[in-house]
C-alpha positions as CSV (number, residue, x, y, z in Angstrom):
1,M,-85.3,218.7,18.2
2,K,-82.3,219.1,16.1
3,Q,-79.9,218.7,19.1
4,V,-80.1,218.5,22.8
5,V,-77.1,219.5,24.9
6,Y,-76.7,218.9,28.6
7,T,-73.7,220.6,30.2
8,D,-71.6,218.7,32.6
9,R,-73.0,220.8,35.4
10,A,-76.5,219.8,34.3
11,K,-75.6,216.1,34.3
12,Q,-73.9,216.1,37.8
13,D,-76.8,215.0,39.8
14,P,-78.6,212.0,38.3
15,K,-82.0,212.9,39.8
16,D,-81.8,216.4,38.3
17,F,-80.5,215.0,35.0
18,A,-83.4,212.5,34.8
19,A,-85.8,215.5,35.5
20,L,-84.2,217.5,32.8
21,Q,-84.5,214.6,30.3
22,E,-88.2,214.3,31.2
23,V,-88.8,218.1,30.6
24,T,-87.0,217.7,27.4
25,N,-89.4,215.0,26.3
26,M,-92.3,217.4,27.1
27,L,-90.5,220.2,25.1
28,E,-90.2,217.9,22.1
29,E,-94.0,217.6,22.2
30,V,-94.4,221.3,22.3
31,T,-91.9,221.9,19.5
32,R,-92.8,218.9,17.3
33,Q,-94.2,221.0,14.4
34,S,-91.0,222.8,13.6
35,G,-88.6,221.9,16.4
36,D,-86.4,219.9,14.0
37,V,-84.3,223.0,13.4
38,V,-84.0,223.9,17.1
39,T,-81.3,223.2,19.5
40,A,-82.0,223.0,23.3
41,E,-79.3,223.4,25.9
42,W,-79.5,222.8,29.5
43,D,-77.1,224.2,32.1
44,K,-77.1,224.4,35.8
45,T,-76.5,227.8,37.6
46,R,-77.5,229.4,40.8
47,D,-80.6,231.4,41.6
48,P,-80.4,234.9,43.1
49,H,-80.5,233.3,46.6
50,G,-77.6,230.9,45.9
51,G,-79.8,227.8,45.3
52,P,-79.7,225.6,42.3
53,A,-81.4,226.6,39.0
54,F,-81.4,225.4,35.5
55,V,-81.3,227.3,32.3
56,L,-82.9,226.1,29.2
57,R,-81.9,227.8,26.0
58,L,-83.5,227.3,22.7
59,S,-81.9,228.5,19.6
60,D,-82.1,228.2,15.8
61,W,-81.1,230.3,12.8
62,S,-83.1,233.2,14.0
63,G,-81.8,233.7,17.4
64,S,-82.4,232.3,20.9
65,A,-84.6,232.3,24.0
66,N,-84.0,231.1,27.4
67,R,-85.8,230.5,30.6
68,I,-84.7,229.7,34.2
69,F,-86.2,226.8,36.2
70,G,-85.9,226.1,39.9
71,P,-85.7,222.3,40.8
72,S,-89.4,222.5,41.9
73,D,-90.3,223.9,38.5
74,L,-89.3,220.7,36.9
75,Q,-92.4,218.7,38.1
76,P,-94.5,217.8,35.1
77,N,-97.6,219.9,35.6
78,N,-99.7,222.5,33.8
79,M,-97.3,225.3,35.1
80,L,-94.4,223.5,33.5
81,W,-96.3,223.0,30.1
82,S,-97.3,226.7,30.1
83,Q,-93.6,227.7,30.7
84,L,-92.4,225.5,27.8
85,Y,-94.9,226.9,25.5
86,A,-94.1,230.4,26.6
87,L,-90.3,229.8,25.9
88,W,-91.1,228.2,22.5
89,G,-93.3,231.3,21.8
90,D,-90.5,233.5,22.6
91,L,-88.2,231.8,20.1
92,L,-91.0,231.8,17.5
93,Q,-91.3,235.6,18.0
94,E,-87.6,235.9,17.4
95,R,-88.0,233.9,14.2
96,S,-91.0,236.0,13.1
97,H,-89.0,239.3,13.7
98,R,-86.0,238.0,11.8
99,L,-88.2,236.9,8.8
100,L,-90.0,240.3,8.8
101,E,-86.6,242.0,8.8
102,E,-85.5,239.9,5.8
103,I,-88.7,240.7,3.9
104,R,-88.3,244.4,4.5
105,G,-84.7,244.3,3.5
106,S,-85.6,242.5,0.3
107,N,-88.2,245.0,-0.6
108,G,-85.6,247.8,-0.2
109,Q,-87.5,249.3,2.8
110,E,-85.8,250.4,6.0
111,G,-87.2,249.4,9.5
């Protein structure tokens, strides 16, 4: 990971912050092949019912992708791994689309 940012809201509760750090370690495993150009940012927000939720935003030169996690979603299990891989896939898809646009532009083609 190029950089990991935790907002002040995300760091307010030590238990939540520790869980976010553990999930970030998992994310680094997911992105290890090309995650060195990726920035991860954690923020705390509210879900539609007013409960706590956490937003993880991945970004690089091509764009960004984000996913919302409830506190119970932060437990290390197969579902969490799946969500992290899906988020990583979303960013890679953005990257792929951006590269394709650049290739088409350099060939003088229009999208």
